[in-house]
N, C-alpha and C positions, 0 to 999 in steps of 0.2 A: 504493500500498500504505500505510493509515493506522500511523502509530508513536506508542506511548504508553509510558510505564512502563519497563520495563525490556526492552522489546524491543529488541535492537540491530541485526536486521537483517531484513527486509523484500522478499521475492521473488515477484513477479505474472507471471502468463501468463494471455494473453488472449488468445483467436480473434476477428475479427471479418472480414468481407468477405475471405473465404477468405486471411487472412493471419494469424499469430502474433504477438503483439507481447510482449516481455518488458521487466520493470521491476526494478529494484531501488535501494532505499532502503538505506544500510548508517552504521552510530556509527563516525565514522573512530578510534575508541580500538580497534575490535575490529577492521574492516575499514581498513586501511591502504591498500590499494591495489583499490579496488569493481571498476577496468580489468580486472583477473586475474580476477575471478568473471565480469564480463560476456565476456570474451573466450571462455569453454568454453560460456555458452549455446547458440550454436549447433550446435557441434560435437555435442555432447551430444543437444541436440532431434533430429539427424540421426541416431544412435543408435536413437534411442527410435522414430524413424518407419520405419527399418530394421528393427528387431526386428517392430513391427507387422506391417511386409507382409510378412517371413518365415512368420508364424506362421498358425497354423488358423484360418481366418474364422468354421469353424461353432462354434467356442467358445472363451471367453474366454483370455485368457494370463494366468498370474498368476507372480509372482517366480520360482519353482521354475521354470516353462517357459522363462522368458525366458533364465534361466542356462544350462538343457539348450542353448539355441540358440547362446550365446559362449564356453560354458567345453569345454574339451578332457574 
C-alpha cells in the first residue's frame, strides 16, 4: 500500500492463487499497536465469507440485506 502525504493508515487485500493476503502500513503515532488491527483481519474476513455463503446467490447483497442476516 503506497503511503504519501497525510495518509496514516493503509490496508491492502489481495487474492491470488486461491489465497487471500492482507497487508497493513501504519503511522506509529496514529496506530501504536498495529498487531491489534492485524489480529482482527482473519476473524472479520471469515464473517464476510459466512455472510456471502448465507446470501441469495441469484441476487447481490447490499448492506441492508447483510444486516438483516446478522441483526435480530
